N, C-alpha and C positions, 0 to 999 in steps of 0.2 A: 504494500500500500504506500510505503514511503517513496519508492522510486517513481510512482505515478505522480505524487505531489511535487517531486523534485524536477520532473521534466516539464510540468505545466508552466512554471515561471520562465524557464529557458525558452520554450516554444513561443510564449507570449512576447518575450523580449525580441526573439528572432522575427516574429510577425511584425512587430512595430518598427524594428530596424529596417525590415524590407519595405514597409509602407513609407518610411521616411526617405529611404534611398530612391524609391520609385517616385515619390512626391516631388523631390528636388528635380529629378529629370523631367517629369511631366510638367511642372510649373515652368521650367525653362522652355520646353518645346511648345507649350500652349502660348506663352508670350511670343515666341518666335513665329508661330503660325498666325497668330492674330495680327501682328504688325505687318506680316507679308500680305495678308488679306486687305489690310487698311492701306497698304502702299504708302507709308509715311516717308518723308524725305530721307532718313537714314537707310531705308530699304532700297530706295531708288539709287542712292550712292553706292551701296553695297553690291547691288545687282550689276551695276555698271562696272565696278572694280573687278568683280568676279567674272565678267564677260557673259553674263546672262541677260537676255532681253527683259526689261522691266515688266512687260506684258505677261510674263510667266509667273510673277510673284504671287498674285492671288491664287492661281492654280496650285502652286507649290504649298502655299499656306493652307488651302483647303485639304490638299492631300495629307499634309502633316497632321492637321486636326483630326481627320478621319482615321489615320493610323493610330493616333493617341487614343481615340475612342475604342478602337479594336483592342489596344493594349489594356485599357482600363476595365474591360469586361472580363471577369475571371475565366470564363469558358474559352475565350479567344485570346487570352493574354500572351500565350506563347506565339501564336501567329502574329499578333501585334508586335512583339519583340523582334521577331524575325524580319517583318516588313520594315520596321523602324531602323533596324540594323542596316538593311539595304539602302534606305533613304539616307541615313547618316554616312554610309560608305560613299555615296555620291558626293556628299559635302566634303569628305576627306579628299576625294579625287580632284574636286574643283580647287580646293586650297593648295594642293600639291602642284597642280597644273600651272597656277599663276605664281608659284614660288613663295607663298606665305610662310612665315616662321613656323617651324615644325611643332614645338611644344605648346605654343599659345594659340595657334590658329588651325594648323593642319590636323593635329591630333585632338582638338577639342571635341569634335563629334564622337570620337572614340571614348572620351571620358564620359560623355552622356550615355553612350551605349553600355558602358560598364555599370553605370548607375542603374539603367533599365534592367539589365540582366542580373545584376547583384540583388536588386530589390525583388525581382521575380524569383530568384534562387532562394532567398530568405522567406518569401511569402508562400511559395508553392511546393508542397511535398513532392509532386510528380517531377518537377524540374530538378529539384535537389536529388531525387533518386536517379534520374537520367544522367545528370552531370557529375555525380560523385564517383570518383574512381573506386573500382571494386578490387579487393585484394584476393 
């Protein structure tokens, strides 16, 4: 009976840690998606600097927001994480293509992906089982 009581707080902490990691990534991505949809001046400047037509910003923002919604639904969270990883991989490629600084710009989408997957790993037993090495 004691071992059951000892694992409950640990899994509760793990769940909340996962929610916090996921929340940080989701808040950033929602902000990024919304400003792309709104096409505010910094987005116009950023799109031009990255070599993307500004007319694509709203479509990219809507796509990003839809992928976040897929990630936030527990049954489709893994699919959302996979799709968001692909989306963020495109961002890495874009930053590398124009020669942005590696650790601050080019790898930043990877940091977000690590938060997404780390949060999902901590929140979802199925993902943890799949990704945990077996001995």
